[in-house]
FINUFI-340715 format. One record per residue: y, z, x of N, C-alpha, C in turn; residue in one letter. Coordinates in Angstrom, 3 decimals. Atoms other than C-alpha are relative to their C-alpha. Last residue first. Layout:
<pts>
<pt <Y Z X> <Y Z X> <Y Z X> "A"> ...
</pts>
This chain:
<pts>
<pt <-1.221 0.375 0.729> <55.125 6.414 -4.695> <1.079 1.016 0.181> "V"> <pt <-0.822 0.913 -0.799> <52.467 6.921 -2.000> <1.314 -0.344 -0.683> "N"> <pt <-0.555 -0.735 -1.136> <50.973 10.004 -3.674> <0.944 -0.871 0.825> "K"> <pt <-0.995 -0.938 0.517> <50.512 8.167 -6.988> <0.662 0.766 1.143> "Q"> <pt <-1.190 0.764 0.351> <48.801 5.268 -5.199> <1.101 0.916 -0.530> "E"> <pt <-0.669 0.446 -1.228> <46.340 7.631 -3.543> <1.293 -0.721 -0.305> "R"> <pt <-0.654 -1.169 -0.592> <45.484 9.326 -6.832> <0.768 -0.370 1.267> "K"> <pt <-1.137 -0.333 0.866> <44.758 5.970 -8.469> <0.766 1.189 0.535> "G"> <pt <-1.067 0.931 -0.341> <42.577 4.952 -5.516> <1.241 0.261 -0.849> "L"> <pt <-0.504 -0.318 -1.333> <40.476 8.089 -5.963> <1.131 -0.922 0.421> "L"> <pt <-0.693 -1.290 0.030> <40.129 7.648 -9.725> <0.605 0.331 1.363> "D"> <pt <-1.244 0.193 0.759> <39.301 3.943 -9.425> <0.810 1.293 -0.032> "K"> <pt <-0.899 0.764 -0.868> <36.743 4.652 -6.696> <1.347 -0.207 -0.683> "A"> <pt <-0.448 -0.892 -1.069> <35.148 7.356 -8.840> <0.996 -0.711 0.916> "L"> <pt <-0.956 -0.929 0.609> <35.030 4.966 -11.804> <0.536 0.982 1.032> "T"> <pt <-1.219 0.775 0.238> <33.384 2.272 -9.669> <1.084 0.881 -0.619> "L"> <pt <-0.673 0.171 -1.283> <30.897 4.880 -8.429> <1.273 -0.836 -0.130> "Y"> <pt <-0.542 -1.297 -0.412> <30.053 5.882 -12.000> <0.766 -0.130 1.318> "W"> <pt <-1.216 -0.186 0.795> <29.624 2.234 -13.042> <0.675 1.321 0.368> "A"> <pt <-0.992 0.917 -0.578> <27.145 1.839 -10.168> <1.323 0.125 -0.751> "V"> <pt <-0.441 -0.640 -1.236> <25.325 4.941 -11.445> <1.018 -0.888 0.725> "I"> <pt <-0.907 -1.071 0.388> <25.188 3.411 -14.917> <0.532 0.714 1.237> "E"> <pt <-1.254 0.616 0.432> <23.701 0.211 -13.509> <1.025 1.064 -0.389> "M"> <pt <-0.688 0.499 -1.188> <21.065 2.210 -11.620> <1.337 -0.640 -0.367> "F"> <pt <-0.463 -1.152 -0.783> <20.127 4.161 -14.744> <0.763 -0.469 1.234> "A"> <pt <-1.143 -0.564 0.725> <19.938 0.974 -16.838> <0.586 1.186 0.769> "L"> <pt <-1.102 0.948 -0.201> <17.678 -0.597 -14.187> <1.262 0.502 -0.699> "I"> <pt <-0.432 -0.145 -1.392> <15.467 2.528 -14.225> <1.170 -0.942 0.294> "V"> <pt <-0.671 -1.295 -0.128> <15.267 2.540 -18.033> <0.556 0.186 1.413> "F"> <pt <-1.323 0.146 0.622> <14.479 -1.183 -18.089> <0.795 1.292 0.091> "W"> <pt <-0.790 0.848 -0.894> <11.660 -0.617 -15.607> <1.404 -0.207 -0.561> "A"> <pt <-0.427 -0.809 -1.141> <10.288 2.314 -17.626> <0.888 -0.813 0.932> "W"> <pt <-1.099 -0.875 0.423> <10.263 0.191 -20.758> <0.500 0.822 1.171> "I"> <pt <0.339 -1.416 -0.087> <8.151 -2.492 -19.087> <1.202 0.879 -0.335> "G"> <pt <-0.590 -0.751 1.104> <9.150 -5.933 -20.323> <-0.349 1.470 -0.008> "G"> <pt <1.030 -0.217 1.013> <6.786 -7.944 -18.117> <0.518 0.811 -1.185> "Q"> <pt <0.295 1.301 0.609> <9.714 -9.323 -16.098> <-1.060 0.117 -1.090> "T"> <pt <-1.197 0.415 0.727> <10.901 -5.753 -15.503> <-0.239 -1.333 -0.689> "L"> <pt <0.034 -0.647 1.315> <7.361 -4.709 -14.598> <1.228 -0.333 -0.834> "D"> <pt <1.126 0.525 0.770> <7.321 -7.304 -11.807> <-0.033 0.616 -1.403> "Y"> <pt <-0.338 1.346 0.460> <10.816 -6.397 -10.617> <-1.122 -0.612 -0.828> "L"> <pt <-1.078 -0.077 0.988> <9.991 -2.694 -10.454> <0.317 -1.371 -0.568> "L"> <pt <0.575 -0.571 1.218> <6.669 -3.260 -8.692> <1.039 0.062 -1.116> "N"> <pt <0.866 1.037 0.570> <8.276 -5.542 -6.113> <-0.591 0.462 -1.332> "D"> <pt <-0.895 0.975 0.621> <10.995 -2.924 -5.601> <-0.803 -1.133 -0.627> "I"> <pt <-0.503 -0.590 1.236> <8.395 -0.210 -4.961> <0.893 -0.988 -0.755> "E"> <pt <-0.939 -1.102 -0.149> <6.682 -2.378 -2.389> <0.435 0.517 -1.364> "T"> <pt <-1.400 0.359 -0.192> <3.595 -4.465 -2.852> <0.873 1.230 0.147> "G"> <pt <-0.280 0.473 -1.353> <0.272 -3.443 -4.323> <1.465 -0.399 0.076> "S"> <pt <1.189 0.557 -0.624> <-1.152 -1.629 -7.320> <0.227 -0.414 1.434> "G"> <pt <-0.053 1.452 -0.188> <1.619 0.638 -8.454> <-1.252 -0.468 0.723> "R"> <pt <1.145 0.654 0.639> <0.702 4.117 -9.687> <0.001 -1.515 0.174> "V"> <pt <1.267 -0.600 -0.419> <2.911 6.103 -7.309> <-1.205 -0.758 -0.549> "L"> <pt <0.343 0.553 -1.311> <5.832 3.733 -7.802> <-1.313 0.567 0.512> "S"> <pt <0.580 1.325 0.208> <5.855 4.603 -11.496> <-0.377 -0.660 1.319> "Q"> <pt <1.309 -0.153 0.648> <6.328 8.278 -10.665> <-0.669 -1.349 -0.237> "L"> <pt <0.982 -0.559 -0.938> <9.105 7.533 -8.161> <-1.387 0.077 -0.629> "F"> <pt <0.259 1.020 -1.024> <11.071 5.250 -10.499> <-1.081 0.474 0.969> "F"> <pt <0.819 1.035 0.647> <10.740 7.754 -13.353> <-0.383 -1.081 1.013> "V"> <pt <1.305 -0.613 0.297> <11.994 10.562 -11.092> <-0.938 -1.032 -0.625> "I"> <pt <0.847 -0.040 -1.194> <14.756 8.346 -9.647> <-1.374 0.630 -0.249> "P"> <pt <0.252 1.358 -0.486> <16.103 7.560 -13.135> <-0.883 -0.009 1.244> "G"> <pt <1.216 0.552 0.590> <15.664 11.146 -14.420> <-0.312 -1.429 0.429> "F"> <pt <1.173 -0.858 -0.180> <18.106 12.902 -12.113> <-1.265 -0.700 -0.488> "I"> <pt <0.212 -0.171 -1.436> <20.852 10.314 -11.619> <-1.151 0.950 0.299> "S"> <pt <0.598 1.179 -0.615> <20.471 9.202 -15.233> <-0.264 0.188 1.492> "F"> <pt <1.308 0.277 0.603> <21.039 12.667 -16.693> <-0.689 -1.161 0.720> "F"> <pt <0.905 -1.036 -0.496> <23.885 13.496 -14.286> <-1.414 -0.226 -0.527> "L"> <pt <0.294 0.302 -1.401> <25.549 10.187 -15.068> <-0.972 1.010 0.586> "T"> <pt <0.888 1.161 0.023> <25.300 10.817 -18.810> <-0.418 -0.369 1.429> "I"> <pt <1.308 -0.453 0.486> <26.751 14.295 -18.343> <-1.007 -1.144 -0.014> "M"> <pt <0.628 -0.826 -1.038> <29.583 12.969 -16.166> <-1.384 0.470 -0.427> "S"> <pt <0.453 0.923 -1.040> <30.400 10.198 -18.671> <-0.711 0.762 1.115> "F"> <pt <1.128 0.741 0.567> <30.595 12.795 -21.438> <-0.597 -0.947 1.039> "L"> <pt <1.175 -0.852 0.203> <32.727 15.144 -19.316> <-1.203 -0.761 -0.549> "T"> <pt <1.025 0.984 0.396> <35.207 12.600 -17.965> <-1.329 0.697 -0.289> "R"> <pt <-0.522 1.363 -0.039> <37.127 15.445 -16.341> <-1.136 -0.955 -0.318> "R"> <pt <-0.183 0.498 1.362> <36.324 19.047 -17.196> <0.736 -1.354 -0.034> "K"> <pt <-1.438 0.242 0.160> <36.785 20.271 -13.605> <0.371 -0.528 -1.379> "R"> <pt <-0.676 -1.283 -0.230> <33.272 21.750 -13.682> <1.505 -0.144 -0.210> "I"> <pt <0.280 -0.874 1.143> <31.888 18.565 -15.236> <0.715 1.341 0.141> "L"> <pt <-0.785 0.496 1.134> <33.639 16.391 -12.644> <-0.243 0.856 -1.248> "Y"> <pt <-1.404 -0.340 -0.270> <32.186 18.535 -9.855> <0.886 -0.455 -1.160> "V"> <pt <-0.130 -1.436 0.254> <28.715 18.256 -11.425> <1.440 0.451 0.238> "I"> <pt <0.005 -0.174 1.458> <29.092 14.461 -11.591> <0.099 1.479 -0.370> "S"> <pt <-1.286 0.425 0.565> <30.183 14.382 -7.944> <0.027 0.155 -1.514> "S"> <pt <-1.059 -0.947 -0.360> <27.218 16.483 -6.800> <1.330 -0.398 -0.636> "I"> <pt <0.233 -1.261 0.700> <24.641 14.420 -8.696> <1.130 0.984 0.280> "I"> <pt <-0.213 0.225 1.426> <26.080 11.117 -7.491> <-0.160 1.293 -0.781> "T"> <pt <-1.444 0.090 0.202> <26.338 12.320 -3.892> <0.324 -0.186 -1.481> "I"> <pt <-0.548 -1.344 -0.196> <22.671 13.373 -4.021> <1.514 0.019 -0.215> "L"> <pt <0.372 -0.774 1.186> <21.630 10.013 -5.484> <0.576 1.410 0.093> "I"> <pt <-0.818 0.452 1.128> <23.609 8.193 -2.791> <-0.328 0.772 -1.278> "F"> <pt <-1.367 -0.472 -0.246> <21.991 10.300 -0.052> <0.911 -0.417 -1.154> "I"> <pt <-0.076 -1.413 0.384> <18.561 9.703 -1.586> <1.371 0.601 0.268> "Y"> <pt <0.220 -0.149 1.440> <18.969 5.923 -1.487> <0.172 1.454 -0.431> "Y"> <pt <-1.239 0.428 0.653> <20.406 5.925 2.052> <-0.097 0.200 -1.501> "I"> <pt <-1.042 -0.962 -0.356> <17.443 7.947 3.324> <1.323 -0.339 -0.675> "N"> <pt <0.177 -1.201 0.823> <14.969 5.803 1.385> <1.055 1.046 0.314> "W"> <pt <-0.364 0.371 1.375> <16.326 2.616 2.947> <-0.104 1.220 -0.900> "V"> <pt <-1.457 0.014 0.076> <16.237 4.242 6.409> <0.479 -0.395 -1.395> "W"> <pt <-0.599 -1.330 0.207> <12.571 5.148 5.866> <1.522 -0.009 -0.112> "P"> <pt <-0.243 -0.753 -1.241> <11.484 1.507 5.475> <0.694 1.340 -0.280> "P"> <pt <-1.254 0.389 -0.638> <10.204 0.415 2.042> <0.215 0.835 1.258> "L"> <pt <-1.152 -0.761 0.463> <6.575 0.953 1.181> <1.238 -0.497 0.729> "T"> <pt <-1.240 0.107 -0.770> <3.381 -1.035 1.398> <1.059 0.940 -0.566> "E"> <pt <-1.174 0.000 0.838> <0.000 0.000 0.000> <1.249 0.000 0.891> "M"> 
</pts>
């Protein structure tokens, strides 16, 4: 059974950890609370579902398994893709918030 290189997993888990921490910080500060809760949910359960389904894959890498099940209409694959898309939206929102604060300070 193949797997992705360790550096890919390190980057993946660092991004998930940053996502969880930033969503908790936003919840504590009461900013974007609904979006933060949704992000926290997806950043915890998305990787868990992805990991559990990767354990039962037949051959290939985890990404190969995800893409194959996505083309087959696997609910878990759609859930994982939705979770990843939501996390990307979270990072875009964080970038917008941080850039907005910078612009206000420069004025």
